[in-house]
Steps between C-alpha positions, in 0.01 A plus 500: 500500500543309832757237479455139633775579743268736672266221581738307701424517865783687685473258787642236256779723379632600858460243779738599789560214740574534870439785742860648474455606155120587484570884508753478234258288283204745553714806407632334182160392417348855531771658297506248227114480498497877422721464213308213349165683538641784313475297186156356596298821478437757238452755774788695643625517859492876528163571333325770710153420363251235605579149377163438347545812289798343302425483129173704524398799290588755753689820478730601777564861601578694820384809689690709759228683685146416626229646271300739710189558285350234283170701460497639145348818635791559741829379341716731301827293539683310228587233752127453564402513154706211394265297702152667466537572142493127428174473702286781384378582160493873396281590201814571282835350487829577327598290185776277639735527191433821321713816547427783539266392776149426365172454685254225403175363642545257783143410626341720254374400151661813362667834608250731682291709281557873583256785428529865578225718634432866577369642820138415389583144410506546131758305311787693341823417322814410698683824391211734589577763726183463709574141615348482861500122540660177360296183514645152493283215409630136591385160372607193680569156359233268621590191701795634704503313842640595838762260675344258744436672837286460810345843430317329211386193688132455517271270694214297372271798531735712291617707788855559598656210691696728717300789655571576854309741726775521777850432578387209710310349204826511293725380784537146355680643193840599636683456172410554126536139438221425738246618227483177309206589280577704184309625205538735211291713276517689178668849471247769444504871425387597860825357624703755321264774631539374851867521478486865397276571786761340728768727362290799621450350840707723736557224747692304241753756454547440137807684371328598179181634650616854492612499130191314386257721688607782272380308199224241580171688532334471844804321670553786758132509588499120529785509737315753720185278489712189608643700802146597602365147451783357719386711796203254551724210530569363841846340441788628296512191291132457439407460133350782308333385193637747234224409270256679711662825398511653158803659326352721214804442264474114489213293381423129459298451175468120514715206600743564229503870442585799724585866460741756652466863455797735548535879535635646181774310312753274667687288235706332768194330652534208251832416670342491840250234364793268476575548874387256760333805657218452254482115534169360596385437860207274570255635753491152659874513560484849666217372723684175587815669635296743700329228701529542883814358655686412160730807514613427847634171357664671197238343262483812288524606131860637556606151566282282290417669154227377285492544123431369141851506400724208384621422861369490843708519828476171686772584756604823664776451762728809448752366742566199278301454173221657288337264245285559197320228318315493180131616532298197377220728395732725271343596175635409142803728480757452230874603442544777250537417140691826398776720649804692400699396192769339707270290719462212275874456467533508871236218528249721649221396267557125514197473718284745309131408561573265780272496811623691801621475761787253436626431866276326757658660797733785603694467826660814641742438788618764746870591422622789700867473374630527140765242530294189597247605235777518228653167614158334468451640157829356383405160666184515293254544788385834379389543149565869460726758683611858509876568536629662812809708481718220666396255237505732202852414361412123527197544285573786257788586265544856395722554212547687176203319353270631787320291764495127482479189719819363648647183359381305803156619456496405126619157591213460730254597240380813686329783317505855568196740508631859479272795510516874562254534780226765446612687807717801607715542807618856581717703726307812566474830677224644723402799301360674827849494665662836542845395371434249210132586432318744277416766767568871542540763234592446137876546568510252797286239296749524208796460727326192656427357147880526419594332821271204408653490156832504622410194735325330206829516290712387782280199605604233246200283487653282230787420741256401770319258275836341390633458866202428701239358257735293286399713201145412530349827404530801290525871546167677484457829315140545608245316721375306211650157458562293181188340372266775595382754240688834567834326547769657283840375385815641323608858502135623511431312828815607706488742792703786345540664845702189617631334194658591158454296187851396394574240217145356499459450873412699819810619700470647842622865519827547674574558865637847421162598355332383828748695706430816279127462564560441878689823508224696325261347756696680770721201617845536336705198596207369696503792758253780541617813311371712800586307807778273386325217672504155320187401319353195683201320354289231658393181326216332696468128478327202666837322558802567721670839537804416305778255451359266226687479176202661314494783747878568487475517116228753527689710737798489240267630220430807703865552597586519135374847500584589862149442653479300827222238499340413844293181492208496744382152565169431670221240518241486233215675703716802585626510140133500380414775732785712368388447156144588582570816675786620263787471752723282292776681284602224261389149467463203281179359380348286226194429287380188315244533240146446583406506133708569178418866457706810527257648737582244750858633517466871418255527792787452725584869454145645474460786756165385634647163576764658743526302815467810728200665309323163480554432871730217436300299250656636178752325283715817443750450768713790382217759548591633168255759360545667171180670355591436140588137563165461699299664216660264242446201715133575536459513131729197423344256757156495326640450146536173306853431366571710201766733337343789681523323835868411443566868431348596828690230681828647357425844619415358847834310514704802389339701789590244765844450350565878532368517866686188620257367763688174469865483508515181326277190405538160360270228353575151632557186307360169603697186467314175550658147449289193404617146531487311173164324590309842503347616187261785383691752723496850381534805742210727533561823676137589566303183549550258785249254373760290321491172685238333274736534200803332652580130426711256661649165398500307827669188361794705365507687832518167687783372279703811544451518886622136517808587292587829675463360856684175504639443852868492542526150666879474506532653851236250633696204343822641648336523850364141471853376396658683795241345728575167367881538517490612864231233595696222339757451771214484764314259292805263486536528866137440557518192286806372694321553827191315381715218391684485835168516674364208289816299568486562882126408499580172323781430737279575807238267352739216463641545855139486640429177306779307669 
């Protein structure tokens, strides 16, 4: 409420008289006015957001690096996915609340119908040995519309409003906002097929083209046809209408149905259908962005995405802010009505059946430093926040009862989303290295294996997590993280080559055991048994060459068994070259789940995926190659989850534990804080398309911002008082001079009158 006092003109409250005190009066007026105005506005002085956004249904977040690719065929980055996954609609999506992760239709009427065919095209059962093809039939929901965009704008003749024959013809359109006419149209099956063709286009450099070409029938041949067709184009950015070329494995049946044929069986394909790679791309959009001259002005799909999702990008200024706004054409989409048993008690089903999305706008501001971001979260200007190491103790309490929020966070009404992320970070060996690798004769390979095992015992991953990650993680016994079929717990799940099971928990083997293994490897006390030279091993990193607390800690881990660790820091390009050519010795790497399947982690050690043998494109950074592991992987990857598949996974894990291609590994934990006006927040380790489910209470946020950001006015009042005290003698002197001047003037006047 604005008090009546605020309506009093300040000129009536402060009327300094006389030139001598004018400066003093103005200074006091400014200081006191600022104090009065603090009570006359609901906004706060230090609000970093626009004034006209106050009280609106907007969620505020941040980003630290510019998204490079907003084209769904190009992007394979989580930082980019957090934007484009709100804009594009893949055929499938993950259920927001259910765990384990569960797929459900997104733009489809139901899950795809799958049929299996033999080489002659005859239908066979799913478990038949002669399955040659898998066919996926998709049926779209009718009535789904694209966001407004100039690519869909039509003139009175029904032709595109913007169609330029030359760069000169488009010269008047220097910025995207110059395209004032917009239109839309219905999503059709041909848009999904067009995007699959884009994935096959070699010029787009889609990161999944190589993998998908193994499965989608005709994709390789289509890529070759695109390359040949582009030879007839005069300019590199000229538009090639991909609909003029045919891919044998994809077919548009009608506006709402399309079919995709795969080679053999590939059960993981269903997960790819929830990726933005398979989101629709309208032919009109592709044509629009390939018009002459537009690329020179950065009017490209990588900068201005176009989709049918719940949000559309209305501003992309990576040096300041990225803004998503509600798509006015978004379909009737509803909040889930069921979830896990605990979801109802957590308030996650309060909005069951409500129309999505809940927020009107999402504002992401550039924040390169963690401390300003954390400060603004505490001030209420960011709705959600991760926790940097420097702020961990302020936010989290770790005690005998486990992890909980600090008292300060509880008083502020903050809630914590805690999740074991479906990912694995690992400290690994290059298995092609002559010292630590699996090379040479059987005796040499066994000695190297014992060296790797000794290092695995000495390297205390749990201590690293405690010291440098504030406990936000857990030891990994295998590549498979919690929440993924194949993850094992308890005594059955431990790595018996590094841990013992003692009193119901895993206990790392002793340093004495590590030293014994080191001696058997030919390095008693950390020195070569033949030459007496100390054993020096190299860790290749993308950071500095030593001196950080983390690196000093790592050196000490090796020193426990007498081994010297040399850290070789280099830039990322040089590091990547070492990895691709097999010239690194030890390194650290990580993998976050593309989809919730064991195959997506166990393929990190599949021989054919080795970086060197694949020419640098493989995900097996260790170049590990065990024939039995490879054989089991090839069998396991095409199986549905079952007890038989679990048994194969166990055998694979035991093989890799014995061979020790990784010295250690860990699964990270995610901690996300929500201010009290945020609801429906539940971490989802796979899907990035969660913005539509989040809900904000703008009124409560405004009240708390006002409460938490009251200016401290005492110093201003003190300054004003000091100015008044020092000015008062001058004011007295001034008044006396004025009185003397008046008296002198009067006296002179009287003399003149006589």
